[in-house]
N, C-alpha and C positions, 0 to 999 in steps of 0.2 A: 729337449722337445723332440719327439719322434715325428719325422715327416714320412708318411706312408708311401709317397711316390719315390722315396729314396731307398726303400727296403728291397732286399733281394730274397724272395720267398724260396728260391732254390738253394740257398746257402746251407740249410740243414741237410739237404740231400748230398751236397758236395762233401760235407763233413762225414756223412754216413758211408761214403765210398772209401774213406781213409781207414786203415786199420786202427781200431780203438774208438772210432766215432760212431760205430753201428747202433749204439743204444741211446743216442741223444734224445730221441723223441719219447723215451720212457720216463724222462725227468718230469715230475709234477711240482717242482719248485717248493719242496718242503724245507729247504735251507739246512738240512742235516750236514751237508758237506761244509758249509760255511761256519756253522756253530762249532763243529769239531775240529776245524782246521787250526793247527798250531801256528801257522804263519800269521793269523789274525792277531795274535798276541804281540807281534812285532810290527805288523802293518795292519792297523785296525780297519782300513778301508778296503782291504783285499776281500773279494767276494766271488768265489767260483760259481755260485748259483746265478749271479748277475751275468757272468760271461755266457753261461748256458742259455739264460733267458734271452739275452741279446742275439745269440746265435739262432735260436728258434724263431725269433721275430724277423730275422733277415737283416740285421744291422751289420752286414758283412765288413764294411770299411772300418767301422768303430771297433769291432772285435779284433780284426787283424792288425790294427795299429795300436791297440791298447797295451800299455806297458805291463799291466796286470797279468797278461797272458804268459809272461816269462817268470813270474814269481814262484809258481808251484815248485816244491822240492821233490815231488813224486814220492812222498812218504807213505802214500796209500791209506792214510787214515780215513779220508772221505770215501774211498772205494769200499773199505771194510764196513763203514756205517750206512752206506746208501741203501735204502729199502727197495730200490728199483734196479739195483745192480747196473747202474749207469757206468761205473768205472771211470770216475771223473779224471783221474790222473792220465789215463789213456786217452780220454776224450780231449783234454787240453793238449796232449801231445799231437793228436790228429790236427787240431786247429793250428798249432805251431808249425806243423809241416806245410800246411796251406800257406801260412804267412811267409815261410821261408821260400817257397816256390814263387810267390808273388814278388818277394824282394829280389830273388835271382833274376826274374824277368824284368826288373826295374819298375814295377808297378807301385811299390811302396817301400818305405825305409823303416828298418827295425832299429830302434834306438838302444835296445838291450845288447850287452856283450855276450849274453848266454848262448846264442847260436854258435858263436866262435868257440866258446869253451866246450860245448857239446860235441862239435865236430873234431876239435883237437883231442878230446877224451876218446871218442870213437876211433879216431885214426890211430891212437896209441894201442888200443885194444886190437885193432886189425893188424898192426905191425908186429906186436909182441905177444898177443894172446892174454895179456894182463896189463894192468895200469903201470906205466913207467912215469913216475912223478916229475922227474927232471925233463923228460921229453915233452910231457904235457905243458909244463911251464915255458919251455923254450919255444914251443909251437904257438901257444896261446898269446903270450904277452906281446910279441912283435906284431901279430895281426890286430890285437886290440888297440895298440898304441900307434900303429901305422908305420913303424920302422923298427929295425933290430935294436938300435941304440936306445931309443925311447922305451922300447919294450923291456930291455934289461934294466934300465933305471927304475921303471915302475915295478918290476919284479923284486929288485933289491929293497925298494921302499916297503912293499907288501910283506916281504919275507924277513924283514929286520927282526921282528919279535917272533913271528910265527915260525920262521926258518930254524931257529935254535931248537924249538920243540921237535921239529921234523928231523933235525940232525941227530938229536938224542935217540930217536926211534929208528935211525938208520935209513930214513927216507931221503935224506940229503947228505952230502959229503962224499968222501972217496968211495965207499961201498955202493952208494946209490948212483954213481955217475954212469955206470954201464947197465943197460937193461937186462933183466932176466926174462928169457923167452920161454914159453911153454914148449914142451917136447914135440907134441903132435900138432904141427902147424896146419896140416890138411883139414883138421876138424874146424879150426878157426876160419880158414878160407871158405869152407863149405857153409858155415853159419852166415858169414858176410855175403856170400853169393845168394843165399836164400833171402836174406834181408833186402838185398838189392832188387830181387825179383818182386817182392811185396811192396 
């Protein structure tokens, strides 16, 4: 049940100030994003259109605390099909950034481990200029589990079957223990500086 006195009519404008959220008011709720989303085959209740609708209505707290906010894989299928050029993947990213700011300020709790993974992924790119799988795992798992030992146990469990496939592709094992860095690190530094400014 929607309680009008609990709605925040300025929420959509807050989203529009974030990069990627500029076109939220162009959405006319056609559901093309949800119908074409491959995630709905695995998670039938996932509905990006509903997240947008709730955002437009001003259901700020419900949107920012929704676990569905973290499901999107950024495959861009919805963006390619949207007749209004809303760029749903970017829009959801904008809303996620607001949720992360609120979580950092202690105003809400994010139950998903995705922000931890995204930050670890970005940190590896910033350090090396490319993905370093072992570094990503070594950074992500301890933060997710709360300690280094618990993290390593969780990593070994997850990588028991998956790790062998990565080993055969050279993503784990002796060759993959040391990161391969891009040659021109100044370009990477400049990219991350510009991202920080935005």
